[in-house]
C-alpha positions in Angstrom: -0.6 17.0 11.6 1.5 14.0 12.6 0.7 10.3 12.3 -0.2 8.7 15.6 -1.3 5.4 17.1 -4.3 5.5 19.4 -5.4 2.4 21.3 -9.0 3.6 21.4 -9.2 3.7 17.5 -11.1 0.4 17.1 -13.8 -0.7 14.8 -17.2 -1.7 16.2 -16.9 -5.1 14.6 -13.7 -7.2 14.5 -12.9 -10.7 13.4 -12.3 -13.0 16.4 -8.6 -13.5 15.7 -8.0 -9.8 15.9 -10.1 -8.8 18.9 -7.1 -8.8 21.3 -4.8 -7.0 18.9 -3.8 -3.3 19.3 -5.8 -0.5 17.9 -5.5 0.8 14.4 -2.9 3.3 13.4 -4.0 6.8 12.3 -1.9 8.1 9.5 -2.1 11.2 7.4 -2.4 10.3 3.7 -0.2 13.1 2.3 2.7 12.0 4.5 2.9 8.6 2.8 3.1 9.5 -0.9 2.7 12.2 -3.5 -0.1 13.8 -5.4 0.4 13.9 -9.1 -1.6 15.9 -11.7 -3.7 14.2 -14.3 -3.7 15.1 -18.0 -2.7 18.7 -18.7 -3.1 21.0 -21.7 -5.4 18.7 -23.6 -8.0 20.1 -26.1 -11.1 18.5 -27.5 -9.3 17.4 -30.7 -6.9 15.4 -28.6 -9.5 13.0 -27.4 -10.9 9.9 -29.1 -7.7 9.7 -31.2 -4.1 8.7 -30.8 -2.4 5.6 -29.4 -2.6 6.5 -25.7 -5.5 5.8 -23.4 -7.0 7.6 -20.4 -9.3 6.6 -17.5 -12.6 8.6 -17.8 -14.2 10.5 -14.9 -17.2 8.1 -14.6 -14.9 5.1 -14.3 -13.3 6.7 -11.2 -16.7 7.9 -9.8 -18.5 4.6 -10.2 -15.8 2.0 -9.4 -13.9 1.5 -6.2 -11.5 -0.5 -8.3 -10.7 0.9 -11.7 -12.4 -0.9 -14.6 -9.6 -1.4 -17.1 -12.1 -2.3 -19.8 -13.5 1.2 -19.7 -10.7 3.3 -21.2 -10.8 6.0 -23.9 -8.3 7.1 -26.5 -6.2 10.3 -26.2 -3.4 11.7 -28.2 -0.2 12.2 -26.0 2.9 13.2 -27.8 6.4 11.8 -26.9 7.6 15.3 -26.0 4.8 15.9 -23.5 5.4 15.7 -19.7 2.4 13.8 -18.5 1.9 11.5 -15.5 1.1 8.0 -16.6 -0.9 5.9 -14.1 0.7 2.9 -12.3 -0.5 -0.1 -10.4 -1.4 0.9 -6.8 -2.4 4.5 -7.7 -5.4 5.9 -6.0 -7.6 8.3 -8.1 -9.9 10.9 -6.6 -12.5 13.0 -8.3 -11.9 16.6 -7.3 -15.3 18.2 -8.1 -19.0 17.3 -8.3 -22.4 18.9 -8.2 -23.0 18.0 -4.6 -20.6 17.8 -1.6 -21.6 14.2 -0.9 -20.3 13.1 -4.3 -17.0 14.9 -4.1 -13.7 12.9 -3.7 -15.0 9.6 -5.0 -12.0 7.2 -5.1 -10.8 4.3 -7.3 -7.7 2.1 -6.8 -5.8 0.7 -9.8 -5.1 -3.0 -9.3 -3.4 -3.8 -12.6 -0.6 -2.3 -14.7 -1.7 -0.4 -17.8 0.9 0.9 -20.1 0.7 4.3 -21.8 -2.4 5.3 -19.8 -3.3 8.5 -18.1 -6.1 10.0 -15.9 -8.8 12.4 -17.0 -8.3 16.1 -16.2 -11.1 16.2 -13.5 -9.4 13.8 -11.1 -6.1 13.6 -9.2 -3.6 10.8 -8.6 -2.2 9.8 -5.3 0.8 7.5 -5.4 2.1 5.8 -2.3 5.7 5.6 -1.3 7.0 2.1 -0.8 4.2 1.1 1.6 4.5 -2.7 1.5 2.2 -3.0 4.6 -0.8 -1.8 2.6 -3.2 -4.1 0.8 -4.6 -2.6 -2.4 -8.0 -4.4 -2.0 -8.2 -3.1 1.5 -7.4 0.5 0.3 -10.2 0.3 -2.3 -12.8 -0.4 0.3 -11.3 2.0 2.9 -11.3 5.0 0.6 -15.1 4.4 0.2 -15.7 4.1 4.0 -17.7 6.6 6.0 -14.6 8.1 7.7 -13.1 9.1 4.3 -16.4 10.1 2.8 -17.3 12.4 5.7 -13.8 14.0 5.6 -13.9 14.8 1.9 -17.6 15.9 1.9 -16.9 18.4 4.7 -13.8 19.7 2.9 -15.6 20.4 -0.3 -16.3 24.0 -1.2 -18.5 25.8 -3.8 -22.0 26.9 -4.6 -23.1 25.5 -8.0 -20.2 23.0 -8.2 -18.1 21.7 -5.3 -14.4 21.3 -5.3 -11.8 19.8 -2.9 -8.5 21.4 -2.2 -5.1 19.6 -2.3 -4.8 20.3 1.4 -8.0 18.5 2.2 -6.7 15.4 0.4 -3.3 15.7 2.1 -4.9 15.7 5.6 -7.2 12.7 4.8 -7.0 10.2 7.7 -5.6 6.9 6.7 -6.6 4.2 9.2 -4.4 1.2 9.1 -4.3 -2.2 10.9 -2.0 -5.2 10.3 -1.8 -6.6 6.8 -3.5 -9.8 7.9 -6.5 -7.9 9.2 -6.6 -5.8 6.1 -6.7 -8.9 3.9 -9.4 -10.4 6.0 -11.6 -7.3 5.7 -10.9 -7.1 1.9 -11.7 -10.8 1.4 -15.0 -10.4 3.4 -16.1 -7.4 1.4 -14.9 -8.9 -1.9 -17.0 -12.0 -1.3 -20.0 -9.7 -0.7 -19.2 -7.8 -3.9 -19.3 -11.1 -5.8 -22.8 -11.8 -4.4 -23.9 -8.2 -5.4 -22.5 -8.7 -8.9 -24.4 -12.0 -9.3 -27.6 -10.3 -8.0 -27.1 -7.5 -10.5 -26.6 -9.9 -13.3 -29.7 -11.9 -12.3 -31.8 -8.7 -12.2 -30.6 -7.6 -15.6 -31.3 -11.0 -17.1 -34.9 -10.9 -15.7 -35.4 -7.4 -17.2 -34.0 -8.4 -20.5 -36.2 -11.5 -20.5 -39.3 -9.3 -19.8 -38.3 -6.9 -22.6 -37.9 -9.7 -25.1 -41.1 -11.4 -24.0 -43.1 -8.1 -24.4 -41.7 -7.8 -28.0 -43.2 -11.2 -28.7 -46.5 -11.0 -26.8 -47.4 -7.5 -28.2 -47.7 -6.8 -32.0 -45.0 -4.4 -33.1 -46.5 -3.0 -36.3 -49.9 -1.6 -37.1 -51.2 -2.6 -40.6 -54.5 -3.0 -42.4 -55.7 -6.5 -43.0 -58.8 -7.0 -45.3 -59.8 -3.4 -44.6 -59.9 -4.1 -40.9 -57.0 -3.2 -38.6 -56.1 -6.4 -36.8 -52.7 -7.6 -35.8 -51.1 -10.9 -34.8 -48.3 -11.0 -32.2 -45.3 -13.3 -32.8 -46.0 -15.4 -29.7 -49.4 -16.4 -28.6 -50.7 -18.8 -26.0 -52.1 -22.1 -27.4 -55.7 -21.4 -26.5 -55.7 -18.2 -28.5 -53.7 -19.2 -31.6 -56.8 -19.7 -33.7 -58.6 -16.5 -32.6 -58.8 -13.4 -34.7 -56.0 -10.9 -34.7 -55.9 -8.1 -32.2 -58.3 -5.2 -32.8 -57.0 -1.7 -33.3 -58.7 1.0 -31.4 -57.9 4.4 -30.0 -56.6 4.6 -26.5 -59.7 6.5 -25.3 -61.9 3.6 -26.4 -60.2 1.1 -24.1 -59.9 3.4 -21.0 -61.2 6.6 -19.5 -58.6 9.3 -19.6 -58.6 11.8 -16.7 -62.1 10.8 -15.5 -64.2 13.5 -13.9 -64.1 13.4 -10.1 -65.3 15.2 -7.0 -63.5 17.9 -5.1 -60.1 16.9 -3.8 -60.0 15.8 -0.1 -58.8 18.1 2.6 -55.6 16.0 3.1 -53.8 13.6 0.9 -50.5 12.2 -0.3 -49.2 14.0 -3.4 -47.4 12.2 -6.2 -45.3 14.5 -8.4 -43.1 13.8 -11.4 -40.2 12.8 -9.1 -42.2 10.4 -7.1 -42.2 7.5 -9.6 -39.3 5.7 -11.2 -39.5 2.6 -13.3 -42.9 1.7 -12.0 -42.0 2.1 -8.4 -43.5 4.7 -6.0 -40.6 6.3 -4.2 -41.7 6.8 -0.6 -39.1 9.4 0.2 -40.4 11.6 -2.6 -44.0 11.6 -1.5 -45.4 14.7 0.1 -48.3 14.9 2.6 -50.4 17.9 1.9 -53.2 19.7 3.7 -53.9 22.0 0.7 -53.6 21.2 -3.0 -50.7 22.5 -5.0 -51.7 24.0 -8.4 -50.7 20.9 -10.3 -52.6 18.4 -8.0 -55.7 17.2 -9.8 -55.8 13.4 -10.1 -57.5 11.6 -7.2 -56.5 8.0 -7.6 -58.6 4.8 -7.1 -57.3 1.2 -7.0 -56.3 -0.1 -10.5 -55.9 3.4 -11.9 -52.8 4.0 -14.0 -50.9 7.3 -14.0 -49.1 7.9 -17.3 -46.2 10.4 -17.5 -47.2 13.0 -20.1 -44.2 15.2 -19.5 -41.0 13.5 -20.8 -42.9 10.2 -21.5 -39.7 8.6 -22.9 -38.7 8.0 -19.3 -41.6 5.6 -18.9 -42.1 6.5 -15.2 -45.7 5.3 -15.0 -47.4 3.7 -12.0 -50.1 1.1 -11.6 -52.0 2.1 -8.5 -52.9 -0.8 -6.3 -52.7 0.8 -2.9 -55.7 0.4 -0.7 -55.6 2.1 2.7 -57.0 5.1 4.6 -54.9 7.6 2.8 -56.0 9.6 -0.3 -53.4 9.8 -3.1 -53.5 12.6 -5.6 -51.2 12.8 -8.7 -49.8 15.8 -10.4 -51.4 17.0 -13.7 -48.1 16.1 -15.2 -49.6 12.6 -15.4 -52.7 11.4 -17.3 -55.0 9.3 -15.2 -56.1 6.1 -17.1 -59.0 3.9 -15.9 -59.1 0.7 -18.0 -62.3 -0.8 -19.3 -60.6 -4.2 -19.6 -57.6 -5.6 -17.8 -55.9 -2.7 -16.1 -52.6 -4.6 -15.7 -52.6 -5.5 -19.4 -53.1 -1.8 -20.3 -50.2 -0.8 -17.9 -47.8 -3.1 -19.8 -49.1 -2.0 -23.2 -48.2 1.6 -22.3 -44.6 0.5 -21.9 -44.2 -1.1 -25.3 -41.9 0.5 -27.8 -44.7 0.9 -30.3 -46.9 2.9 -27.9 -44.1 5.0 -26.6 -42.9 5.9 -30.1 -46.4 6.9 -31.1 -46.6 9.2 -28.0 -43.2 10.7 -28.8 -44.2 11.5 -32.4 -47.1 13.6 -31.0 -45.2 15.3 -28.3 -44.6 19.1 -28.3 -41.9 21.2 -26.7 -38.1 21.3 -27.2 -36.7 21.2 -23.6 -39.5 19.2 -21.9 -41.5 17.1 -24.4 -45.1 16.6 -23.5 -48.3 15.2 -25.0 -51.8 16.7 -24.4 -54.9 14.8 -23.5 -56.4 15.1 -27.0 -53.4 13.7 -28.8 -53.0 10.9 -26.2 -56.6 9.9 -26.5 -56.3 9.3 -30.3 -53.2 7.1 -30.2 -54.0 3.7 -31.9 -53.5 0.6 -29.8 -54.2 -3.0 -30.5 -55.8 -5.3 -28.0 -57.0 -8.9 -27.9 -60.0 -10.4 -26.1 -60.3 -9.9 -22.4 -59.2 -13.5 -21.5 -56.1 -13.1 -23.6 -55.4 -9.7 -22.0 -55.7 -11.3 -18.5 -53.4 -14.2 -19.6 -50.7 -11.8 -20.8 -51.1 -9.6 -17.7 -50.7 -12.6 -15.4 -47.6 -13.7 -17.2 -45.9 -10.3 -17.1 -47.2 -9.6 -13.6 -45.5 -12.8 -12.4 -42.3 -11.7 -14.1 -42.6 -8.3 -12.4 -42.9 -10.2 -9.1 -39.6 -11.9 -9.8 -38.0 -8.6 -10.8 -39.2 -7.0 -7.6 -37.8 -9.8 -5.5 -34.5 -9.6 -7.3 -34.4 -5.8 -6.7 -35.1 -6.3 -3.0 -32.4 -8.9 -2.7 -29.9 -6.7 -4.4 -30.9 -3.7 -2.2 -30.5 -5.9 0.9 -27.0 -7.0 -0.1 -26.0 -3.4 -0.8 -27.4 -2.3 2.6 -25.6 -5.2 4.3 -22.3 -4.1 2.7 -22.8 -0.5 3.8 -23.5 -1.7 7.3 -20.5 -4.0 7.3 -18.2 -1.2 6.1 -19.5 1.1 8.8 -18.6 -1.5 11.4 -15.4 -3.0 10.0 -13.7 0.4 9.7 -13.2 2.7 12.7 -14.9 6.0 12.8 -12.7 9.0 13.5 -14.6 12.3 14.1 -11.7 14.4 15.3 -8.0 14.0 14.8 
C-alpha cells in the first residue's frame, strides 16, 4: 500500500487559520520507520535487579506519553544485543484480553539512557521525520482512526494479539507541522485541566477518608464495664456527652427485612451494578421474571451491603423514588436503619467495620459473610442528633466529590469529542 494525498481527507473541525489549507496526507506507518523488538530472552530472575531499567506494560497501556517516573529495574548484560529505547519512539502493546484494548500506544518524549521496553510491547522508530511533532503523534495514535484499525486487526479467542503486518499498515494521517502543534497544544491544555480535576477529586476523597478516621472511633474497648468509645474529633455540642455505645449491627438496623412477593417487573441490581457507591445505569437489567438470586425489594433509605467480596466496599444507599421497582441480588444484605440511614451507610465503610466483616468471611476464592455473622458484628453509635450531624457533614462532602467526578467526566468526554473531530476519519484506504 502506497502513501497518498487525498484532498477529501479533512477533519470535521479545523482551526480557522487552516480551513483553506490542503487536505491531510495519508501515509502508511511501516514505510516511515522500523519496528524493533523489545526485551528478549529475559527470565524472572533478571527483573527487579541490575543497573538497567525497563518500561512496564501498564506504563504503555495507560499513558499516551510515557511516564519516565514509572520505570523498573532489569539486568541486561553488556554482551546482550537488546534494543534500548530512544526519544521519539512509539510503543505499542501487542496483546490484551479484549480487541478494544489491543495496540495501546505511548510516545517517549524524553531521552532515557540504558532503558528498554517490556517483552509484551513493540517499538516503532521513525526515520528522520522532522515534519512530525511528537506531542501530536501521542494524541494521534490514541485517535479513533488508529484505535479502530488496530482493534479490527486483533486476533484471538481468550487473548487477542496484533500482527506486525497490521502495525505496518497503520494509517498515519499528517497535516502541516503548524497545524499539528496547534492540535497538540489544544489537547495538551485540556489534559492539564483533566489532571487538575483528577487531583482535586483525589484530594476530596483523601479529605473524606481522613475525616472519617477522626469522626468514627477506631478501636473497640471496655470502659467501666460498659463498651463506650470516644472519637478523636467531635462537634462542640457533643463534646461533653457520653461516649458512643457499642451494639450489634442487628440492634441498629433490620437485616434482610421480610417482604411481600416480588413485583411482576422490576430493575435488577446485581454485583456488577454498583461501584464505589454509584449505581451503574448501563449494568442494570430490566426483568419480567426474577432470576434465582433476586430477593431484595428496595425501599427509599435502604442500604444494600455487598456480602460477597465485601472488601470492595461496593455498597449503595438507595434514595431513588420513582415508578420503578428495584430488586437487589441476594449477594447483598439489605439494611434498614432504625436511626440515621446515611450515618449507617458511612459507618459500613469505616476500616474498623470492614475489617470486622473480613475476619468473619468464609471462602478462599470469593470471600463472603452470612447473615448471622453480619448481624453480630459490634458497632459503636452516638445519639441520633450526633448521627445526623456526622451524616450531614459526610453527605455534603459526598456532594462535592460527586460534582468533581461529574466535572472530570465532562472534561474527559469533551476531550474524546474533540479528538474525534480534530482528526480525520478514514474508513477505507
